[in-house]
C-alpha positions in Angstrom: 165.6 -109.3 26.1 167.7 -106.2 26.6 167.3 -104.2 29.9 169.1 -101.2 31.2 170.6 -100.2 34.5 171.3 -96.5 35.3 175.0 -95.9 36.2 175.3 -92.1 36.7 173.9 -88.8 35.6 175.7 -85.9 34.0 174.8 -82.4 32.8 176.0 -81.3 29.4 174.8 -77.9 28.4 171.0 -77.8 28.8 170.7 -81.5 28.1 170.8 -84.1 30.9 172.2 -87.4 29.9 171.7 -90.6 31.8 174.4 -93.3 31.4 173.0 -96.8 31.4 174.4 -100.3 31.1 172.9 -102.6 28.6 172.0 -106.0 30.1 171.3 -109.5 28.7 169.3 -112.1 30.4 170.5 -111.7 34.0 170.1 -108.3 35.7 173.4 -108.7 37.5 175.5 -109.3 34.4 177.0 -106.1 32.8 177.2 -107.0 29.1 177.8 -104.1 26.8 179.2 -101.1 28.8 177.9 -97.6 28.8 175.2 -96.2 26.5 174.1 -92.6 26.6 170.4 -92.0 27.3 169.0 -89.0 25.6 166.5 -86.5 27.1 163.4 -85.6 25.1 161.9 -82.3 26.0 158.2 -81.7 25.6 156.9 -78.1 25.8 154.0 -77.6 28.3 152.1 -76.0 25.4 151.7 -79.3 23.5 148.2 -80.8 23.7 149.6 -84.1 25.0 151.3 -82.5 28.0 149.3 -81.8 31.1 149.1 -82.3 34.9 147.7 -85.1 37.1 146.6 -84.4 40.6 147.9 -86.9 43.2 145.1 -88.7 45.0 147.2 -88.7 48.2 149.1 -85.4 48.5 146.9 -83.5 46.0 150.0 -81.9 44.4 150.3 -81.7 40.6 152.6 -83.8 38.5 153.6 -82.9 35.0 153.2 -85.6 32.4 153.2 -86.4 28.7 150.6 -88.8 27.3 150.9 -90.6 24.0 148.1 -90.0 21.5 145.4 -92.7 21.0 146.8 -93.1 17.4 150.2 -94.2 18.7 151.3 -97.9 18.8 152.2 -97.7 22.5 150.3 -100.8 23.6 150.9 -102.7 25.6 153.1 -100.8 28.0 154.1 -101.5 31.5 155.2 -99.3 34.4 157.7 -100.1 37.1 156.3 -101.1 40.5 158.7 -98.8 42.2 159.1 -95.7 40.0 157.3 -94.2 37.0 159.6 -95.6 34.3 157.7 -97.4 31.5 158.5 -100.1 28.9 156.9 -100.6 25.6 158.0 -103.6 23.5 157.0 -104.4 19.9 157.4 -108.1 20.7 154.5 -107.7 23.2 152.4 -105.9 20.6 152.9 -108.9 18.2 151.6 -111.2 21.0 148.3 -109.3 21.5 147.7 -108.5 17.8 145.2 -111.2 17.3 143.5 -110.8 20.8 144.2 -110.8 24.5 143.9 -113.4 27.1 145.0 -114.2 30.7 147.6 -116.6 29.2 149.1 -113.9 27.0 149.2 -111.4 29.9 150.9 -114.1 32.1 153.5 -114.9 29.3 154.3 -111.2 28.8 154.5 -110.6 32.6 157.0 -113.4 33.0 159.3 -111.8 30.4 159.2 -108.2 31.7 162.7 -107.1 32.9 163.8 -105.4 36.0 163.7 -101.6 36.0 167.0 -99.7 36.4 165.7 -98.3 39.7 165.7 -101.8 41.2 161.9 -102.3 40.8 160.3 -104.4 38.2 158.0 -103.6 35.2 154.7 -105.3 36.0 151.1 -105.4 34.7 148.9 -103.3 36.9 151.6 -100.9 38.0 151.0 -97.2 37.4 152.8 -93.9 37.2 153.7 -92.4 40.6 153.4 -88.9 42.0 156.8 -87.2 41.9 156.1 -85.6 45.3 155.0 -88.5 47.5 155.3 -91.6 45.4 151.6 -92.6 45.5 150.3 -94.4 42.4 147.9 -92.7 40.1 145.0 -95.1 39.8 143.9 -96.6 36.4 140.3 -97.4 35.7 141.0 -100.7 33.9 142.3 -104.1 35.1 145.7 -105.3 33.7 144.2 -107.6 31.1 142.1 -104.8 29.5 145.1 -102.4 29.7 147.0 -104.5 27.2 145.1 -102.6 24.5 145.4 -99.1 26.1 147.4 -96.9 23.7 147.7 -94.0 26.1 151.1 -94.3 27.7 151.6 -91.6 30.4 155.1 -90.6 31.1 155.6 -88.3 34.1 158.3 -85.6 34.1 161.7 -87.2 34.7 160.6 -90.8 34.0 162.4 -93.0 31.4 160.9 -94.9 28.5 162.4 -98.2 27.5 161.8 -100.2 24.3 163.0 -103.3 22.5 163.4 -101.3 19.2 164.5 -97.8 20.2 167.1 -96.3 22.5 165.8 -95.5 26.0 165.1 -91.8 26.8 164.1 -89.6 29.6 161.1 -87.3 29.4 161.5 -83.7 30.5 158.6 -81.2 30.5 159.7 -77.7 29.7 158.1 -74.3 29.5 158.3 -73.1 25.9 
């Protein structure tokens, strides 16, 4: 499994790039040097961009949500920040049905997040203002089939098939 650890941030023109290290197996071993993380901008005018009101501080957080037609299940959030991971290998495991055993198997293979937290079943996106989790109505097992991946402004998306990227909500 490949993971990523953020090294530094730099501004190039209007595009912010995150530099990340690619990791293999142990989170403490730097294996492949620097990779450039791209930033994907989503205009606020898109139907899949909106706001979520924090249950604790009541401030609004901008977020992009994948459509119900996407293949973004299962996906898992970091227990410390709002970064999210989606792996096709996990989709293959749930293709013929879900169970507690499959959830446990996937949970054991989830990597650490670049922020120092860990991707976990049951973790949720967090408020960018106070860090409180936005609640989800379903338990972790049922969420294995949830295609609606929510990515808050500034969070990063990791995958086993695509390069990681950061989401930025812009006015356009």
